[in-house]
C-alpha positions in Angstrom: 66.2 98.2 129.9 63.3 95.7 130.0 62.5 93.7 126.9 59.0 94.4 125.5 57.1 91.9 123.4 55.4 94.2 120.9 54.8 93.4 117.3 56.9 95.1 114.7 53.8 96.5 113.0 52.9 98.5 116.2 56.5 99.7 116.6 56.5 101.4 113.2 52.9 102.7 113.5 53.6 104.6 116.7 56.6 106.3 115.4 55.6 108.6 112.6 54.5 112.0 113.9 54.2 111.0 117.5 57.9 110.4 118.1 59.3 112.7 115.5 57.4 115.7 116.8 58.9 115.2 120.2 62.4 115.5 119.0 63.9 118.2 116.8 65.5 116.2 114.0 66.3 117.1 110.4 64.0 116.1 107.6 66.5 113.6 106.0 66.7 111.9 109.4 62.9 111.6 109.6 63.0 109.8 106.2 65.7 107.5 107.5 63.6 106.8 110.6 60.6 105.9 108.5 62.8 103.5 106.4 64.4 101.7 109.3 61.6 101.3 111.8 59.7 98.6 110.0 62.9 96.5 110.2 62.9 96.5 114.0 61.2 94.4 116.7 60.7 95.7 120.2 63.1 94.0 122.6 65.9 93.6 120.1 69.4 94.5 121.2 70.5 97.3 118.9 73.9 99.1 118.4 73.6 102.7 117.1 77.0 102.9 115.5 78.2 106.5 115.2 75.3 107.7 117.3 76.3 111.4 117.3 73.9 113.3 119.5 71.9 110.1 120.2 68.6 111.2 118.7 68.1 107.8 117.1 69.2 105.9 120.3 66.6 107.8 122.3 63.8 107.2 119.8 64.6 103.5 119.7 64.6 103.2 123.5 61.2 104.9 123.6 60.0 102.2 121.3 61.1 99.3 123.5 64.4 98.5 121.9 67.5 97.8 124.0 69.7 100.3 122.2 73.3 101.3 122.9 74.9 104.3 121.2 78.7 104.3 120.4 80.6 107.2 119.0 84.0 108.7 119.1 82.6 111.7 121.0 80.1 112.3 123.9 77.2 112.2 124.5 77.4 108.5 123.5 76.7 105.7 125.9 80.1 104.3 124.9 82.7 106.8 123.8 85.2 104.9 121.7 85.8 103.0 118.4 84.0 99.8 117.5 87.4 98.4 116.4 88.8 98.8 120.0 85.8 98.3 122.3 85.7 94.5 122.4 82.0 93.7 122.1 81.2 90.0 122.5 80.6 88.0 119.3 76.9 88.0 118.3 76.1 90.7 121.0 73.6 92.6 118.8 70.5 91.7 116.8 70.7 94.9 114.8 73.5 97.3 114.0 72.4 100.7 112.6 75.1 102.9 110.9 73.6 106.1 109.7 76.1 108.2 107.8 79.0 106.4 109.4 80.5 103.7 107.2 81.8 106.2 104.6 84.2 107.4 107.3 85.8 104.0 108.1 85.4 100.4 107.0 84.5 98.5 110.1 82.5 95.7 108.3 84.6 92.9 109.9 83.8 94.2 113.4 80.1 94.6 112.5 79.9 91.0 111.2 81.6 89.7 114.4 79.3 91.5 116.9 76.1 91.0 114.8 74.3 87.7 115.5 74.1 85.3 112.5 71.1 86.4 110.4 71.0 89.8 112.3 70.4 93.0 110.5 72.7 95.8 109.4 70.8 99.0 108.5 72.9 101.6 106.7 72.6 105.1 105.3 75.5 106.5 103.3 76.1 109.1 100.6 75.9 108.0 97.0 79.5 108.2 95.9 78.6 110.2 92.8 76.7 112.8 95.0 79.1 113.2 97.9 80.3 116.6 96.5 76.7 118.0 96.8 76.6 117.0 100.5 79.9 118.7 101.0 78.5 121.9 99.6 75.3 121.5 101.7 77.5 121.3 104.8 79.3 124.5 103.8 75.9 126.4 103.5 74.5 124.9 106.6 71.7 122.6 105.2 73.6 119.3 105.9 75.1 117.9 109.0 78.9 118.7 109.0 81.1 115.6 108.6 83.2 114.7 111.6 86.0 113.2 109.4 86.7 112.8 105.6 84.5 110.4 103.6 87.4 108.2 102.7 85.3 105.0 102.4 82.5 105.8 100.0 80.8 102.7 98.5 77.7 101.6 96.7 75.2 99.5 98.8 75.8 96.4 96.6 79.5 96.3 97.6 79.1 95.6 101.3 80.0 92.0 102.3 76.5 91.3 103.7 73.3 90.1 101.9 71.4 93.2 100.8 67.6 92.6 101.2 66.1 96.1 100.9 67.3 99.4 99.5 66.1 102.9 98.9 67.5 106.4 98.4 66.8 109.9 99.5 66.6 111.9 96.2 69.4 109.7 94.8 71.9 111.5 97.1 71.8 109.2 100.1 71.5 105.4 99.9 69.6 103.4 102.5 70.1 99.6 102.9 69.1 96.7 105.0 71.3 93.7 105.1 71.3 90.3 106.8 74.5 89.0 108.4 74.9 86.4 105.7 77.3 86.2 102.7 76.0 88.3 99.8 75.4 85.3 97.6 73.2 83.5 100.2 69.6 83.3 98.6 67.0 85.9 98.1 66.6 89.2 96.2 66.6 92.8 97.0 63.4 94.7 97.8 63.3 98.3 96.7 61.4 101.1 98.3 61.3 103.4 101.3 
């Protein structure tokens, strides 16, 4: 996919209703999209980790990002596990893990394949509200989990430098990290 030199501002401006209306995605995923788009620059190499049906991968490609989706099941570009795939060190500018890291801790692999200073963008259930999501799955309002949530965590506990955070009704946490040690300078910006 060709790299596009488009300012970040234009990337996020074009994505609100224009892109979202083209693809049938759930309301919580629309909120996640609005949170993460301002963090991306067209032309960046992005890994959509746990891409599921690839809705995010397709949207990011339509915005000029060089995005690859990996998941344990098709229709991913790469069907496999990040721990076994063998990506080159520093291969990605951004790794996006929406509703994925609560299933398996793969932060060592993410750190290795993310360039120094690159971004990790995460959404994950708040540990104290995971039970509510489980009930939501049972009544059909939440996406069913593909495996148990055996790795629940608070955003502040990931081994990267948290630079921005938000939440969806307190139930789902959203975070942007830099591939730096947590104590490396700077504070956390809140907001969606």
